[in-house]
C-alpha positions, 0 to 999 in steps of 0.5 A, spaced: 622 684 478 619 677 476 616 676 469 612 670 467 610 668 460 604 663 461 601 658 456 594 661 455 590 660 449 587 667 449 593 672 451 600 672 453 601 676 459 608 678 462 608 680 469 612 682 475 613 682 482 615 689 482 616 690 474 612 695 470 612 690 464 606 688 461 605 685 454 599 682 450 599 678 444 592 676 441 594 670 437 588 666 440 591 659 437 598 661 440 601 655 444 607 659 448 612 655 452 612 657 460 618 661 462 619 665 468 624 671 469 627 675 474 630 681 473 629 680 466 633 674 466 631 667 466 633 663 472 638 657 472 634 651 471 634 647 478 637 640 478 631 635 478 632 629 482 628 623 480 621 623 482 620 618 488 614 617 492 617 621 497 618 627 493 613 627 488 608 633 487 603 633 492 596 636 491 594 641 496 588 638 500 585 645 503 582 641 509 580 645 514 585 646 520 584 642 527 581 646 532 586 651 536 591 651 530 594 657 528 591 660 521 593 667 518 587 672 517 587 677 511 582 682 512 580 687 506 574 691 504 572 685 500 572 680 506 577 676 509 581 670 506 583 665 511 590 661 510 592 654 513 600 654 514 604 648 512 610 648 516 611 641 514 613 644 507 616 650 509 617 651 517 622 657 516 617 661 511 611 660 516 615 662 522 617 668 518 610 670 516 607 669 523 612 674 526 611 679 521 603 678 522 604 679 529 608 685 529 603 688 524 608 689 519 603 687 513 597 692 516 596 698 511 600 694 505 596 693 499 595 688 494 600 691 489 599 686 483 593 682 481 593 678 475 587 674 473 588 667 472 594 667 476 595 670 482 594 676 487 601 679 490 602 683 496 606 684 503 611 690 500 612 695 506 613 700 500 606 700 498 604 704 505 606 710 501 601 712 496 606 717 493 611 712 490 607 707 486 614 706 482 617 703 488 611 698 489 614 691 489 621 692 491 620 692 499 621 687 504 623 687 512 630 688 511 632 681 511 632 674 507 629 667 508 632 662 505 629 658 500 625 652 502 622 649 495 618 643 496 613 639 492 607 642 494 603 643 487 601 651 486 594 650 485 589 655 486 588 657 493 596 656 495 600 661 498 607 662 496 613 667 497 615 672 492 622 673 490 628 676 486 633 672 482 636 669 488 633 663 490 634 666 497 631 672 497 624 671 500 622 677 505 615 679 506 612 679 499 607 673 498 602 671 493 595 667 493 594 663 486 588 664 483 589 659 478 593 653 477 600 655 476 604 648 476 610 652 472 612 655 479 613 648 483 619 647 486 621 654 483 618 658 489 616 656 496 609 654 497 607 654 505 600 655 506 593 653 503 587 658 503 581 654 507 576 660 506 575 666 502 577 665 495 571 668 493 574 674 496 581 673 492 577 673 486 574 680 487 581 682 488 584 679 482 578 682 478 579 689 480 580 694 475 588 695 474 593 699 470 598 696 465 603 694 471 597 690 474 596 695 480 589 696 482 586 702 480 583 703 487 588 701 493 586 694 496 589 695 503 590 689 508 590 687 515 593 681 517 593 677 524 594 670 526 588 667 529 586 660 532 581 656 528 575 656 527 576 663 526 570 668 528 
C-alpha cells in the first residue's frame, strides 16, 4: 500500500506498508529522486507554507522523559523499545496509541515489514493470523485518525504512523525509523521518539526477511503504557 523509492548509493528499494513489491537496482552510482507512492499512486504534493521560526523542521531531542511521564514499552524477543510521546506535535495520535495499547490491541501482532536503513513497521491486527500473510499490512482498528502532520524531523528513532493514500487514514499501524528519513517530513504524522532500545530496533530490522520485507521468523510484540523510569 505504501511504496517508496529512496535516494541510496548502493540500492534502489521499493517498499510498502502492506504492498508485496520489492525492486532492486545495483547501479551503485545512481542518484534516485526520493518519491513516495500509496496504492501505486504518488500522493499529491502538500501546499508548503513559507518556513518560519515556528514551523521550521525541528530536530527530535531524544531527551529522557520526566519522572512519572507515560511512555510506551514495546516488548519483543530481542528486548524492549521505550518510546516517549510527543503530544505537543500530535495529541490525537498519542491518545489513540495509548488507548490501543491499554486495550491490549497490539499484543500478539508482529513487525511485518523491516527495511534496513529505513524503518520497522508493525501494529496490524491481521498479523495475529499466521495463516494469512497476504493480508499483512492491510488491517487496522476499524476507524481512522485524522492527520496531524507536523514539523518533527523523521530522524532515526522517531515514531510515526503509517497510512494509505488518504492523509486521514491512519489507524493502528506505526513505524520506528532506523535511518534518517527526511522525505517523510510533513507527509506522515510523527508522534514520538525512542529513548531506549534502538539496539533492539536494529536487531529487528536486520532479521532475515523475504521479498516482501516480512521477517522469516515472527517478531511478536507486547505493548504497554508505563511510567518513566521503566523498570
